mmCIF file of the C-alpha atoms, coordinates in Angstrom:
data_MODEL
# 
_entry.id   MODEL 
# 
loop_
_atom_site.group_PDB 
_atom_site.id 
_atom_site.type_symbol 
_atom_site.label_atom_id 
_atom_site.label_alt_id 
_atom_site.label_comp_id 
_atom_site.label_asym_id 
_atom_site.label_entity_id 
_atom_site.label_seq_id 
_atom_site.pdbx_PDB_ins_code 
_atom_site.Cartn_x 
_atom_site.Cartn_y 
_atom_site.Cartn_z 
_atom_site.occupancy 
_atom_site.B_iso_or_equiv 
_atom_site.pdbx_formal_charge 
_atom_site.auth_seq_id 
_atom_site.auth_comp_id 
_atom_site.auth_asym_id 
_atom_site.auth_atom_id 
_atom_site.pdbx_PDB_model_num 
ATOM 1  C CA . UNK A 1 1  ? -0.188 0.374  0.327   1.00 0.00 ? 1  UNK A CA 1 
ATOM 2  C CA . UNK A 1 2  ? 2.809  2.675  1.082   1.00 0.00 ? 2  UNK A CA 1 
ATOM 3  C CA . UNK A 1 3  ? 4.334  1.636  -2.645  1.00 0.00 ? 3  UNK A CA 1 
ATOM 4  C CA . UNK A 1 4  ? 1.032  2.831  -4.293  1.00 0.00 ? 4  UNK A CA 1 
ATOM 5  C CA . UNK A 1 5  ? 1.344  6.178  -2.145  1.00 0.00 ? 5  UNK A CA 1 
ATOM 6  C CA . UNK A 1 6  ? 4.294  6.671  -3.662  1.00 0.00 ? 6  UNK A CA 1 
ATOM 7  C CA . UNK A 1 7  ? 4.224  5.303  -7.434  1.00 0.00 ? 7  UNK A CA 1 
ATOM 8  C CA . UNK A 1 8  ? 0.919  7.539  -7.464  1.00 0.00 ? 8  UNK A CA 1 
ATOM 9  C CA . UNK A 1 9  ? 2.560  11.377 -7.745  1.00 0.00 ? 9  UNK A CA 1 
ATOM 10 C CA . UNK A 1 10 ? 5.940  9.692  -10.029 1.00 0.00 ? 10 UNK A CA 1 
ATOM 11 C CA . UNK A 1 11 ? 2.524  7.935  -12.203 1.00 0.00 ? 11 UNK A CA 1 
ATOM 12 C CA . UNK A 1 12 ? 0.607  11.210 -12.730 1.00 0.00 ? 12 UNK A CA 1 
ATOM 13 C CA . UNK A 1 13 ? 3.820  13.738 -12.819 1.00 0.00 ? 13 UNK A CA 1 
ATOM 14 C CA . UNK A 1 14 ? 4.605  11.127 -15.888 1.00 0.00 ? 14 UNK A CA 1 
ATOM 15 C CA . UNK A 1 15 ? 1.430  12.143 -17.717 1.00 0.00 ? 15 UNK A CA 1 
ATOM 16 C CA . UNK A 1 16 ? 1.916  15.910 -18.382 1.00 0.00 ? 16 UNK A CA 1 
ATOM 17 C CA . UNK A 1 17 ? -0.188 16.702 -22.408 1.00 0.00 ? 17 UNK A CA 1 
ATOM 18 C CA . UNK A 1 18 ? 2.077  17.179 -25.308 1.00 0.00 ? 18 UNK A CA 1 
ATOM 19 C CA . UNK A 1 19 ? 2.576  20.387 -27.108 1.00 0.00 ? 19 UNK A CA 1 
ATOM 20 C CA . UNK A 1 20 ? 0.115  20.567 -30.471 1.00 0.00 ? 20 UNK A CA 1 
ATOM 21 C CA . UNK A 1 21 ? 1.655  19.740 -33.138 1.00 0.00 ? 21 UNK A CA 1 
ATOM 22 C CA . UNK A 1 22 ? 0.595  23.496 -33.775 1.00 0.00 ? 22 UNK A CA 1 
ATOM 23 C CA . UNK A 1 23 ? 2.791  25.278 -31.611 1.00 0.00 ? 23 UNK A CA 1 
ATOM 24 C CA . UNK A 1 24 ? 5.313  23.256 -32.093 1.00 0.00 ? 24 UNK A CA 1 
ATOM 25 C CA . UNK A 1 25 ? 5.458  24.687 -35.509 1.00 0.00 ? 25 UNK A CA 1 
ATOM 26 C CA . UNK A 1 26 ? 4.995  28.172 -34.065 1.00 0.00 ? 26 UNK A CA 1 
ATOM 27 C CA . UNK A 1 27 ? 7.810  27.871 -31.797 1.00 0.00 ? 27 UNK A CA 1 
ATOM 28 C CA . UNK A 1 28 ? 10.231 26.348 -34.283 1.00 0.00 ? 28 UNK A CA 1 
ATOM 29 C CA . UNK A 1 29 ? 9.020  28.997 -36.809 1.00 0.00 ? 29 UNK A CA 1 
ATOM 30 C CA . UNK A 1 30 ? 9.415  32.268 -34.457 1.00 0.00 ? 30 UNK A CA 1 
ATOM 31 C CA . UNK A 1 31 ? 13.285 30.965 -33.953 1.00 0.00 ? 31 UNK A CA 1 
ATOM 32 C CA . UNK A 1 32 ? 13.869 30.417 -37.274 1.00 0.00 ? 32 UNK A CA 1 
ATOM 33 C CA . UNK A 1 33 ? 12.721 33.580 -38.193 1.00 0.00 ? 33 UNK A CA 1 
ATOM 34 C CA . UNK A 1 34 ? 15.104 35.057 -35.068 1.00 0.00 ? 34 UNK A CA 1 
ATOM 35 C CA . UNK A 1 35 ? 17.943 32.925 -35.868 1.00 0.00 ? 35 UNK A CA 1 
ATOM 36 C CA . UNK A 1 36 ? 17.436 34.343 -40.226 1.00 0.00 ? 36 UNK A CA 1 
ATOM 37 C CA . UNK A 1 37 ? 17.019 38.083 -38.204 1.00 0.00 ? 37 UNK A CA 1 
ATOM 38 C CA . UNK A 1 38 ? 20.144 37.359 -37.221 1.00 0.00 ? 38 UNK A CA 1 
ATOM 39 C CA . UNK A 1 39 ? 21.983 36.087 -39.797 1.00 0.00 ? 39 UNK A CA 1 
ATOM 40 C CA . UNK A 1 40 ? 20.220 38.970 -41.196 1.00 0.00 ? 40 UNK A CA 1 
ATOM 41 C CA . UNK A 1 41 ? 22.104 41.550 -38.943 1.00 0.00 ? 41 UNK A CA 1 
ATOM 42 C CA . UNK A 1 42 ? 25.279 39.466 -38.872 1.00 0.00 ? 42 UNK A CA 1 
ATOM 43 C CA . UNK A 1 43 ? 25.394 39.811 -42.778 1.00 0.00 ? 43 UNK A CA 1 
ATOM 44 C CA . UNK A 1 44 ? 25.179 43.035 -42.776 1.00 0.00 ? 44 UNK A CA 1 
ATOM 45 C CA . UNK A 1 45 ? 27.402 43.987 -40.132 1.00 0.00 ? 45 UNK A CA 1 
ATOM 46 C CA . UNK A 1 46 ? 30.210 42.335 -42.005 1.00 0.00 ? 46 UNK A CA 1 
ATOM 47 C CA . UNK A 1 47 ? 29.583 44.049 -44.471 1.00 0.00 ? 47 UNK A CA 1 
ATOM 48 C CA . UNK A 1 48 ? 29.366 47.510 -43.442 1.00 0.00 ? 48 UNK A CA 1 
ATOM 49 C CA . UNK A 1 49 ? 32.711 46.544 -41.805 1.00 0.00 ? 49 UNK A CA 1 
ATOM 50 C CA . UNK A 1 50 ? 34.535 45.633 -45.162 1.00 0.00 ? 50 UNK A CA 1 
ATOM 51 C CA . UNK A 1 51 ? 33.248 48.689 -46.700 1.00 0.00 ? 51 UNK A CA 1 
ATOM 52 C CA . UNK A 1 52 ? 35.028 50.739 -43.241 1.00 0.00 ? 52 UNK A CA 1 
ATOM 53 C CA . UNK A 1 53 ? 38.278 49.374 -44.313 1.00 0.00 ? 53 UNK A CA 1 
ATOM 54 C CA . UNK A 1 54 ? 38.158 49.628 -48.102 1.00 0.00 ? 54 UNK A CA 1 
ATOM 55 C CA . UNK A 1 55 ? 36.364 52.410 -49.660 1.00 0.00 ? 55 UNK A CA 1 
ATOM 56 C CA . UNK A 1 56 ? 37.018 51.108 -53.263 1.00 0.00 ? 56 UNK A CA 1 
ATOM 57 C CA . UNK A 1 57 ? 36.004 47.965 -52.922 1.00 0.00 ? 57 UNK A CA 1 
ATOM 58 C CA . UNK A 1 58 ? 32.525 47.724 -55.387 1.00 0.00 ? 58 UNK A CA 1 
ATOM 59 C CA . UNK A 1 59 ? 29.828 46.830 -53.636 1.00 0.00 ? 59 UNK A CA 1 
ATOM 60 C CA . UNK A 1 60 ? 28.499 42.454 -54.378 1.00 0.00 ? 60 UNK A CA 1 
ATOM 61 C CA . UNK A 1 61 ? 25.662 42.599 -57.797 1.00 0.00 ? 61 UNK A CA 1 
ATOM 62 C CA . UNK A 1 62 ? 22.328 42.039 -57.544 1.00 0.00 ? 62 UNK A CA 1 
ATOM 63 C CA . UNK A 1 63 ? 22.011 37.802 -58.451 1.00 0.00 ? 63 UNK A CA 1 
ATOM 64 C CA . UNK A 1 64 ? 21.051 37.289 -61.888 1.00 0.00 ? 64 UNK A CA 1 
ATOM 65 C CA . UNK A 1 65 ? 17.750 36.482 -62.300 1.00 0.00 ? 65 UNK A CA 1 
ATOM 66 C CA . UNK A 1 66 ? 16.865 32.249 -63.753 1.00 0.00 ? 66 UNK A CA 1 
ATOM 67 C CA . UNK A 1 67 ? 16.432 31.551 -66.535 1.00 0.00 ? 67 UNK A CA 1 
ATOM 68 C CA . UNK A 1 68 ? 12.789 30.533 -68.610 1.00 0.00 ? 68 UNK A CA 1 
ATOM 69 C CA . UNK A 1 69 ? 12.866 27.619 -70.713 1.00 0.00 ? 69 UNK A CA 1 
ATOM 70 C CA . UNK A 1 70 ? 10.881 27.204 -73.290 1.00 0.00 ? 70 UNK A CA 1 
ATOM 71 C CA . UNK A 1 71 ? 7.629  26.862 -73.667 1.00 0.00 ? 71 UNK A CA 1 
ATOM 72 C CA . UNK A 1 72 ? 7.353  22.651 -74.724 1.00 0.00 ? 72 UNK A CA 1 
ATOM 73 C CA . UNK A 1 73 ? 4.924  21.860 -77.538 1.00 0.00 ? 73 UNK A CA 1 
ATOM 74 C CA . UNK A 1 74 ? 3.313  19.286 -75.591 1.00 0.00 ? 74 UNK A CA 1 
ATOM 75 C CA . UNK A 1 75 ? 4.353  16.354 -77.503 1.00 0.00 ? 75 UNK A CA 1 
# 
């Protein structure tokens, strides 16, 4: 009987509700967004530092547009 009384709180503590998928997704999305903002800030800071050390350096060109394939004839 004492064992049951001692085990009951442990069993109840082990039965906690897991977060729903939407809650886990939202948490992960916020974490990823925060990491992305931090990376963008680090990149911008590095670009400013590089420009400050070499004023004649040219900025990187804009990324190239993707090539468009010709439409298929359907054959």
